[in-house]
VMD Tcl script that builds the backbone (N, CA, C; Angstrom):
set m [mol new atoms 279]
animate dup $m
set s [atomselect $m all]
$s set {name element resname resid chain x y z} {
  {N N UNK 1 A 12.229 -48.070 97.004}
  {CA C UNK 1 A 11.059 -47.768 95.570}
  {C C UNK 1 A 9.931 -48.560 96.171}
  {N N UNK 2 A 8.741 -48.146 96.289}
  {CA C UNK 2 A 7.648 -48.646 96.346}
  {C C UNK 2 A 7.265 -49.810 95.215}
  {N N UNK 3 A 6.735 -51.048 95.384}
  {CA C UNK 3 A 6.090 -51.713 94.561}
  {C C UNK 3 A 5.208 -51.006 93.627}
  {N N UNK 4 A 5.247 -51.954 92.256}
  {CA C UNK 4 A 4.410 -51.772 91.274}
  {C C UNK 4 A 3.319 -52.409 91.276}
  {N N UNK 5 A 2.312 -51.487 91.155}
  {CA C UNK 5 A 0.753 -51.895 90.813}
  {C C UNK 5 A 0.704 -53.141 89.609}
  {N N UNK 6 A -0.044 -53.785 89.779}
  {CA C UNK 6 A -0.794 -54.370 88.239}
  {C C UNK 6 A -0.713 -53.477 87.445}
  {N N UNK 7 A -1.512 -52.854 87.137}
  {CA C UNK 7 A -1.902 -51.653 86.366}
  {C C UNK 7 A -0.497 -51.049 85.553}
  {N N UNK 8 A 0.281 -50.395 86.567}
  {CA C UNK 8 A 1.767 -50.332 86.158}
  {C C UNK 8 A 2.438 -50.650 85.494}
  {N N UNK 9 A 2.243 -52.022 85.807}
  {CA C UNK 9 A 3.078 -52.994 85.262}
  {C C UNK 9 A 3.057 -53.199 83.914}
  {N N UNK 10 A 1.643 -53.142 83.844}
  {CA C UNK 10 A 0.965 -53.890 82.214}
  {C C UNK 10 A 1.775 -52.724 80.945}
  {N N UNK 11 A 1.517 -51.241 81.930}
  {CA C UNK 11 A 1.612 -49.733 80.984}
  {C C UNK 11 A 2.761 -50.235 80.360}
  {N N UNK 12 A 4.585 -50.445 81.599}
  {CA C UNK 12 A 5.315 -50.583 80.994}
  {C C UNK 12 A 5.770 -52.055 79.943}
  {N N UNK 13 A 5.010 -52.886 80.011}
  {CA C UNK 13 A 4.590 -54.336 79.572}
  {C C UNK 13 A 4.827 -53.857 78.060}
  {N N UNK 14 A 6.063 -54.627 77.042}
  {CA C UNK 14 A 5.773 -53.632 75.135}
  {C C UNK 14 A 5.169 -54.330 74.792}
  {N N UNK 15 A 4.383 -54.036 74.015}
  {CA C UNK 15 A 3.202 -54.390 73.407}
  {C C UNK 15 A 3.281 -55.980 72.347}
  {N N UNK 16 A 3.184 -57.113 72.193}
  {CA C UNK 16 A 3.351 -57.815 71.360}
  {C C UNK 16 A 3.140 -57.515 69.775}
  {N N UNK 17 A 3.904 -57.921 68.820}
  {CA C UNK 17 A 3.739 -57.576 67.485}
  {C C UNK 17 A 2.220 -57.632 67.011}
  {N N UNK 18 A 1.524 -57.189 66.358}
  {CA C UNK 18 A -0.196 -57.629 65.778}
  {C C UNK 18 A 0.444 -57.641 64.319}
  {N N UNK 19 A 0.003 -59.964 64.172}
  {CA C UNK 19 A 0.294 -60.634 62.980}
  {C C UNK 19 A -1.273 -60.300 62.059}
  {N N UNK 20 A -0.775 -59.206 60.843}
  {CA C UNK 20 A -1.895 -59.048 60.140}
  {C C UNK 20 A -1.980 -59.769 58.781}
  {N N UNK 21 A -2.933 -60.313 58.028}
  {CA C UNK 21 A -3.109 -60.982 57.252}
  {C C UNK 21 A -1.966 -60.545 55.876}
  {N N UNK 22 A -2.173 -59.068 55.917}
  {CA C UNK 22 A -1.219 -58.671 54.592}
  {C C UNK 22 A 0.039 -59.000 54.443}
  {N N UNK 23 A 0.413 -59.162 55.732}
  {CA C UNK 23 A 1.933 -59.320 56.329}
  {C C UNK 23 A 1.625 -61.104 55.444}
  {N N UNK 24 A 1.304 -61.693 55.857}
  {CA C UNK 24 A 1.548 -63.099 55.874}
  {C C UNK 24 A 1.152 -63.774 53.642}
  {N N UNK 25 A 0.026 -62.652 53.840}
  {CA C UNK 25 A -0.227 -62.785 52.189}
  {C C UNK 25 A -0.060 -61.570 51.067}
  {N N UNK 26 A 0.949 -62.195 50.087}
  {CA C UNK 26 A 1.107 -60.297 49.125}
  {C C UNK 26 A -0.238 -60.086 48.623}
  {N N UNK 27 A -0.330 -59.059 48.220}
  {CA C UNK 27 A -1.644 -58.520 47.880}
  {C C UNK 27 A -1.390 -58.564 46.379}
  {N N UNK 28 A -2.714 -58.867 46.032}
  {CA C UNK 28 A -2.982 -59.139 44.798}
  {C C UNK 28 A -2.350 -58.206 43.793}
  {N N UNK 29 A -2.445 -57.086 44.055}
  {CA C UNK 29 A -2.096 -55.845 43.411}
  {C C UNK 29 A -0.395 -55.609 43.002}
  {N N UNK 30 A 0.380 -56.560 44.093}
  {CA C UNK 30 A 1.575 -56.755 43.717}
  {C C UNK 30 A 2.173 -57.936 42.828}
  {N N UNK 31 A 1.052 -59.548 43.252}
  {CA C UNK 31 A 1.101 -60.620 43.095}
  {C C UNK 31 A 0.587 -60.409 41.324}
  {N N UNK 32 A -0.721 -59.924 41.148}
  {CA C UNK 32 A -1.168 -60.295 40.045}
  {C C UNK 32 A -1.873 -59.075 39.773}
  {N N UNK 33 A -1.067 -57.965 39.436}
  {CA C UNK 33 A -1.603 -56.936 38.973}
  {C C UNK 33 A -2.796 -56.799 38.175}
  {N N UNK 34 A -2.810 -58.074 37.140}
  {CA C UNK 34 A -4.165 -58.019 36.008}
  {C C UNK 34 A -5.477 -58.412 36.935}
  {N N UNK 35 A -5.406 -58.657 37.750}
  {CA C UNK 35 A -6.733 -59.449 38.924}
  {C C UNK 35 A -7.242 -58.570 39.300}
  {N N UNK 36 A -8.809 -58.352 39.174}
  {CA C UNK 36 A -9.039 -56.842 40.185}
  {C C UNK 36 A -10.270 -57.586 40.994}
  {N N UNK 37 A -9.990 -56.472 42.143}
  {CA C UNK 37 A -10.511 -57.425 43.283}
  {C C UNK 37 A -12.781 -57.337 42.864}
  {N N UNK 38 A -13.413 -58.315 43.564}
  {CA C UNK 38 A -14.814 -58.473 42.853}
  {C C UNK 38 A -14.963 -56.967 43.417}
  {N N UNK 39 A -15.847 -56.776 41.999}
  {CA C UNK 39 A -16.745 -55.244 42.886}
  {C C UNK 39 A -18.011 -56.085 43.969}
  {N N UNK 40 A -18.677 -54.830 44.415}
  {CA C UNK 40 A -20.095 -55.033 45.121}
  {C C UNK 40 A -21.208 -54.842 43.936}
  {N N UNK 41 A -21.922 -56.036 44.574}
  {CA C UNK 41 A -22.922 -55.648 43.554}
  {C C UNK 41 A -24.109 -55.245 44.093}
  {N N UNK 42 A -24.863 -54.108 42.910}
  {CA C UNK 42 A -25.929 -53.259 43.564}
  {C C UNK 42 A -26.702 -53.266 43.400}
  {N N UNK 43 A -27.861 -53.501 43.973}
  {CA C UNK 43 A -29.652 -53.952 43.660}
  {C C UNK 43 A -29.705 -52.662 42.938}
  {N N UNK 44 A -30.504 -53.923 41.721}
  {CA C UNK 44 A -30.763 -52.944 40.483}
  {C C UNK 44 A -32.347 -52.157 40.851}
  {N N UNK 45 A -32.247 -50.746 40.398}
  {CA C UNK 45 A -33.661 -49.965 41.055}
  {C C UNK 45 A -34.301 -49.976 40.013}
  {N N UNK 46 A -35.897 -50.119 40.093}
  {CA C UNK 46 A -36.742 -50.311 39.339}
  {C C UNK 46 A -37.594 -49.544 38.506}
  {N N UNK 47 A -37.696 -49.925 37.429}
  {CA C UNK 47 A -37.584 -48.842 36.663}
  {C C UNK 47 A -39.089 -48.463 36.052}
  {N N UNK 48 A -38.859 -47.143 35.988}
  {CA C UNK 48 A -40.045 -46.310 35.966}
  {C C UNK 48 A -40.826 -46.185 34.494}
  {N N UNK 49 A -42.144 -46.503 34.487}
  {CA C UNK 49 A -42.829 -47.345 33.925}
  {C C UNK 49 A -43.383 -46.273 33.388}
  {N N UNK 50 A -43.518 -46.270 31.796}
  {CA C UNK 50 A -43.580 -45.003 30.453}
  {C C UNK 50 A -45.017 -44.848 30.537}
  {N N UNK 51 A -45.649 -43.628 30.918}
  {CA C UNK 51 A -47.274 -43.611 30.603}
  {C C UNK 51 A -47.684 -43.970 29.260}
  {N N UNK 52 A -47.220 -44.162 28.263}
  {CA C UNK 52 A -47.123 -45.133 26.802}
  {C C UNK 52 A -47.885 -46.817 27.274}
  {N N UNK 53 A -46.948 -47.034 27.790}
  {CA C UNK 53 A -47.346 -48.717 28.435}
  {C C UNK 53 A -48.010 -48.439 29.970}
  {N N UNK 54 A -47.908 -47.450 30.362}
  {CA C UNK 54 A -49.321 -47.644 31.520}
  {C C UNK 54 A -51.048 -47.632 30.548}
  {N N UNK 55 A -51.150 -46.626 29.855}
  {CA C UNK 55 A -52.281 -46.046 29.027}
  {C C UNK 55 A -52.579 -47.813 28.017}
  {N N UNK 56 A -51.848 -48.309 27.540}
  {CA C UNK 56 A -51.895 -49.738 27.001}
  {C C UNK 56 A -52.374 -51.006 27.947}
  {N N UNK 57 A -51.476 -50.717 29.365}
  {CA C UNK 57 A -52.072 -51.609 30.173}
  {C C UNK 57 A -53.841 -51.226 29.946}
  {N N UNK 58 A -53.838 -50.327 30.893}
  {CA C UNK 58 A -55.417 -49.943 30.953}
  {C C UNK 58 A -56.022 -49.832 29.881}
  {N N UNK 59 A -55.702 -50.211 28.763}
  {CA C UNK 59 A -56.663 -50.083 27.457}
  {C C UNK 59 A -57.081 -52.080 27.564}
  {N N UNK 60 A -56.434 -52.572 27.610}
  {CA C UNK 60 A -55.726 -54.294 27.809}
  {C C UNK 60 A -57.026 -54.347 28.561}
  {N N UNK 61 A -56.771 -53.822 30.339}
  {CA C UNK 61 A -57.577 -54.499 30.964}
  {C C UNK 61 A -59.244 -54.208 30.653}
  {N N UNK 62 A -59.719 -52.506 29.836}
  {CA C UNK 62 A -61.009 -52.378 29.718}
  {C C UNK 62 A -61.428 -53.634 28.467}
  {N N UNK 63 A -60.711 -53.942 27.318}
  {CA C UNK 63 A -60.804 -54.847 26.888}
  {C C UNK 63 A -61.326 -56.303 27.275}
  {N N UNK 64 A -60.419 -56.086 27.867}
  {CA C UNK 64 A -60.598 -57.613 28.419}
  {C C UNK 64 A -62.056 -57.689 29.706}
  {N N UNK 65 A -62.159 -56.849 30.475}
  {CA C UNK 65 A -64.222 -56.432 30.990}
  {C C UNK 65 A -64.902 -56.685 30.133}
  {N N UNK 66 A -64.649 -56.022 28.648}
  {CA C UNK 66 A -65.873 -56.338 28.232}
  {C C UNK 66 A -66.137 -57.159 27.400}
  {N N UNK 67 A -64.596 -58.115 27.130}
  {CA C UNK 67 A -65.172 -59.167 26.535}
  {C C UNK 67 A -65.524 -60.050 27.382}
  {N N UNK 68 A -65.224 -60.564 28.998}
  {CA C UNK 68 A -65.998 -60.967 30.064}
  {C C UNK 68 A -67.580 -61.268 29.992}
  {N N UNK 69 A -68.066 -59.082 29.955}
  {CA C UNK 69 A -69.473 -59.067 30.046}
  {C C UNK 69 A -69.777 -59.559 29.229}
  {N N UNK 70 A -69.481 -59.814 28.208}
  {CA C UNK 70 A -69.993 -59.960 26.612}
  {C C UNK 70 A -70.357 -62.089 26.656}
  {N N UNK 71 A -69.120 -62.257 27.391}
  {CA C UNK 71 A -69.159 -63.592 27.613}
  {C C UNK 71 A -70.779 -63.782 28.637}
  {N N UNK 72 A -70.572 -62.961 29.414}
  {CA C UNK 72 A -71.640 -63.562 30.918}
  {C C UNK 72 A -73.107 -63.333 30.163}
  {N N UNK 73 A -73.240 -62.295 29.100}
  {CA C UNK 73 A -74.435 -61.747 28.617}
  {C C UNK 73 A -75.041 -62.746 27.574}
  {N N UNK 74 A -74.024 -63.486 26.923}
  {CA C UNK 74 A -74.081 -64.884 26.013}
  {C C UNK 74 A -75.039 -65.739 26.730}
  {N N UNK 75 A -73.818 -66.044 28.101}
  {CA C UNK 75 A -74.372 -67.361 28.487}
  {C C UNK 75 A -75.618 -66.939 29.456}
  {N N UNK 76 A -76.018 -65.860 30.172}
  {CA C UNK 76 A -77.406 -65.572 30.873}
  {C C UNK 76 A -78.504 -65.603 29.402}
  {N N UNK 77 A -78.408 -65.309 28.212}
  {CA C UNK 77 A -79.143 -65.362 27.256}
  {C C UNK 77 A -79.726 -66.295 26.732}
  {N N UNK 78 A -78.552 -67.728 26.818}
  {CA C UNK 78 A -78.639 -68.970 26.196}
  {C C UNK 78 A -79.477 -69.395 27.676}
  {N N UNK 79 A -79.300 -69.143 28.784}
  {CA C UNK 79 A -80.042 -69.872 29.300}
  {C C UNK 79 A -81.150 -69.598 29.351}
  {N N UNK 80 A -81.830 -68.263 29.037}
  {CA C UNK 80 A -83.013 -67.474 29.013}
  {C C UNK 80 A -83.809 -67.840 28.011}
  {N N UNK 81 A -83.273 -68.241 27.073}
  {CA C UNK 81 A -83.771 -68.863 25.757}
  {C C UNK 81 A -84.395 -70.474 26.039}
  {N N UNK 82 A -83.682 -71.605 26.742}
  {CA C UNK 82 A -83.483 -72.797 27.342}
  {C C UNK 82 A -85.226 -72.269 28.412}
  {N N UNK 83 A -85.103 -71.297 29.013}
  {CA C UNK 83 A -86.438 -71.777 30.343}
  {C C UNK 83 A -87.170 -71.350 29.392}
  {N N UNK 84 A -87.262 -70.402 28.130}
  {CA C UNK 84 A -88.226 -69.991 27.594}
  {C C UNK 84 A -88.975 -70.912 26.711}
  {N N UNK 85 A -88.190 -72.023 25.761}
  {CA C UNK 85 A -88.619 -73.068 25.025}
  {C C UNK 85 A -89.639 -73.794 26.235}
  {N N UNK 86 A -88.911 -74.053 27.603}
  {CA C UNK 86 A -89.463 -75.290 28.291}
  {C C UNK 86 A -90.312 -74.417 28.795}
  {N N UNK 87 A -90.584 -73.204 28.876}
  {CA C UNK 87 A -92.201 -72.857 29.573}
  {C C UNK 87 A -93.283 -72.708 28.299}
  {N N UNK 88 A -92.811 -72.676 26.761}
  {CA C UNK 88 A -93.600 -72.922 25.889}
  {C C UNK 88 A -94.557 -74.043 25.450}
  {N N UNK 89 A -93.698 -75.073 25.679}
  {CA C UNK 89 A -93.317 -76.386 25.715}
  {C C UNK 89 A -94.701 -77.029 26.566}
  {N N UNK 90 A -94.480 -76.256 27.648}
  {CA C UNK 90 A -95.885 -76.612 29.438}
  {C C UNK 90 A -96.345 -76.247 28.371}
  {N N UNK 91 A -96.479 -75.435 28.581}
  {CA C UNK 91 A -98.479 -74.333 28.112}
  {C C UNK 91 A -99.138 -75.305 26.395}
  {N N UNK 92 A -98.208 -75.860 25.781}
  {CA C UNK 92 A -98.859 -76.431 24.606}
  {C C UNK 92 A -99.018 -77.990 25.060}
  {N N UNK 93 A -98.417 -78.038 26.082}
  {CA C UNK 93 A -98.412 -79.841 26.191}
  {C C UNK 93 A -99.776 -80.057 26.804}
}
mol reanalyze $m
mol bondsrecalc $m
mol representation Tube
mol addrep $m
């Protein structure tokens, strides 16, 4: 009989028993049936915004712009009044 090659020798060799974690530790279902495994947490999807909410936001934005314009107008008017008073004083003095 010819000598067996290393490859053939490996094929005929019995495989060692693979140890699994379940064989070492009993499953929770058997030992503690009332304990459920942790569930994977799903990422919450963004809520769709309602058209009423969008409308309220738009109205609030427009109101804020109007307030800002009114304030700016007041500031410029007050400045121009002061300048006019100064000019009048210079003319009369």
